[in-house]
N, C-alpha and C positions, 0 to 999 in steps of 0.2 A: 431553405434547401435549394430553391431556384438560383439564388445568388451564389451559393457554393458551387452549384453545377456550372454556372457561367464562368466562374473564376477557374475552375478545374479545366474546362475546355480551353480557355485562353492560355493557361499554363502548359497544357499538353501540346497545343499548337506551337508555342514558342520553342519547346524542346525539339519537335519534329522538324522545324525549319533549320536547326543546327545539326541534323542528322542523327539525333538521339530518339529513342523510342521508350514510351512509358509502358511498363508492364501492368496490365489491369489485374492480373492474378495476384500480384504483390501489393497492389494498392488497396487500402482499407479505409473505411469511414467509421469514426467513433463519435457519438454525440454524448458528451459528458453532462451531468446534471444531477439533481437530487433524486431522479427516478432510477438511478443506477442500482446495481446489486449491493446488498449489505453483507458485511462479514458476519455470518450467522453462526451461533454457537451450535456445537454438535449435540448438546444436552439441553433439552427444554428451551428452545429459542423463543424469544419474544416475537410476536407477529409484526411489531412496528420497528424496533431498533435492532433485532436480531440477537441481542445478548441473552444470557440465561436468566430465566424468571425465577424468583424466589417466593417467599410467603405472600407478600403483598402484590397479588396478581389477580386478574379477572379474566374469565373466558368469554371470547367474542362469539355470540350466537349465530353470526353470519358465516364467518370463515372457520370457526371452531379452533381458533388459536388463542393461546394464553398471552395476555398483555400486561406489561408492568403497570403498577399504579401510577408512576410518574408519566408514562407514555399515555395512559388513559386520562391524565390530567385530573386526578382525584387524590385527595390526601389519604383516604382510607377506603378499602374495599368493603362494602356493606352487602348484606343479603339482598336488599332491594335493588342495588346496582347490578348484581349478578343475574337478575331475572330478565333484564331487557337491555344488556350492554351490547353496543356495536362499535367496533374500532374505527379509527379515522380513515383507514384505507377502504373499508367497506362502505362508509358513509360517502366517500368521494366517488366510488364506483356507482352508487345508487343515484347520486346527484347529477353526474355528467357521464357522457358516453366517450370513452377513450378511443380515438381513431388510430389505426396502425400507421407507423411512420412510412412515408413514401420512399420508394427505392431511389437511391442517389444517381446511379449510372449503370448502364448495362455492363455486366461483367465485374462490377466493383461490389464487394461484400461489405455489409454493415455489421460490425462486431462490437462486443462489449469489453474486450480486452485484446491487447496485442503486444508483441515484443519489438522494441525499437532500440537498436544498437546495444543489446544486452540488458536494457531496462524494461521492466514490465509496467505498462500503462493500462488503466481501467477506467470505467465510466464514473466510479466513485471519487476520483481525483485524489485518493489517498496513496500512501506509499507502503501499505501493508503487503500487498502482493509483490512489490519489488523487493522488500526486505526478506520475505519468505523465500523468494527465488534465489537471492544471494546467499541466504543461510544454507539452502540445499546445495548450491554450488560450492560453498565452503566445505561441506562434508565430502564432496567429490574430490576436491583438492587435498583434503586431509587424508583420504584413503590412498590417493596417489603417492603421498609422501609417508605412508604408514610405517615403512621399514625404518626411516630415519627418526620419525617422531616417537617411536617406541624404544629408542636407544637409551644409553645410560648417561649421556652428556646432556644435562639439563639446559645449559646456556645455548648449546647448539640447537636443541629442539625449539627453544624460544625464538631463536633467530629465523629458523626455517618457518615456524608458524607465523611470525611477523611478516616475512617476505612473501610466502606462497599462499597461505590460507587467509590471513587478514586482508591482504591486498585484494583478493578475489571477493571477499565479503563486503568490502567498503567501496566497490566499484559503483559509480553513480550516486554515491551518498551526498554529493554536493547539492543535489536538488531535493533531498529528503526533508520532510517536516515531521520529525519523529514525535510520536505520542507514546504514552506509557505502554501500550500494547506492542508497538514495534520495538521499543527499548527492551522489553522483556524477552522478545524473540531473539534479539542479538545477544543479550546476556546469558540466557539459558543455553543457546547454541555453543557459545565460547566456553561457558563453564563446563559443559559436558566434554568438550575437546581438551580442556586443560586437565581435567581429572583423568581422562584417558591417557594423556601423555605422561602424567605422573604416576600412573598405575594405582590410582585411588578409586575406591568404590564408593557408592552412595552411602552405604552403611558405616563407612569410616568417619563420616561427619567432619571432614577436613574443610577449613576455611579456604575459599577460592582466592582471597587476597594473599594468603601465605603461599599458596602454590604458584601464583603469578610472580612473586618475589623470587622463588626458586628458579623459575624459567627466565627471569630477567625482563618480564613484561611490566611496564610502569603504569600505563593507562588502559582502561577498559575500552572495548571496541565501540561502545555507544558514544563515549566521549570523543574518540577519534573520528567517528562519523559526523558528529556535530561540529568538530573542528574543521572538517572538510567544507561544511556549509559556510562557515565564517571565512575561510580562505576564498571561496568562490564569491562571496559577497564583497570582499575586498577588491577582487578583480573587476567586478561590475562597477564599483564606485570609481575606479580609475579609468573607465571608458569615457569617451567623448559625450558631450551633452546630447547630441542628436543620435546617439547609438540606440538601437532598438531595446537593449537590455536596460539602459538608463530610463527610457521612456516607460518601460513596464513597471518601474518602481513607483511612478506617479500616476499610473493608469487608473482611471475611475470607471467602474462598471455602471452602465445606465440601468435605470429601473429601481424597484424597491426590493429590499431583502425580505425574505419570508420570516414569519414570526418564529421565535425560539432561538436557541443557541446556534450560532453559525457553525 
């Protein structure tokens, strides 16, 4: 933190010598890492991973939260285990004292998430928050073009959806590392939009692929988002060898990786 504070002061002084001023109200500090927030399920969340617990789960007697069997690192939950089980988070708190993070700079706020150039960044280093924000913005654009998207000309509706709605939803997708959860968010959002444009209800049980053919849409939005990442990767490969983006491809992080799946 002291090194970051020193570099920030040097960077700020360099701007002020050129007649520019750094706004401390708009400057934020975010420390990313494994201690960040988890995407927790709204129904019976696990105390470790945040996903919904099912039958194979055990109750932590310290924090009174249900824990997955795999998160508890046991093959099966037994009555003996349920009598004295303590999760890894509670064990860590009992073993060590967690000190609060020191303030970075007077007037600069330390946050866990912020918006940068329309993209949502958070301490978990994932793209779920960004994908969710773009899906919500896609609905905003969809409602702005609602009069045209509910017309009778299907090909025209497909072109408007491709130009106005899809482009807004795919903004910033060059840097997304999509997982199954993020892909499901994009697919469900566009599937609901396509059914609304075609006047199809959920009870009609119409295939989304058939409706896309009627609208003239060839590729799904998740494939287009992944294609944007490939296009950006090509731009990075065509950079010079001493470019910062080329160096990031071969960058090696010092230290040891923690146990478990990265």
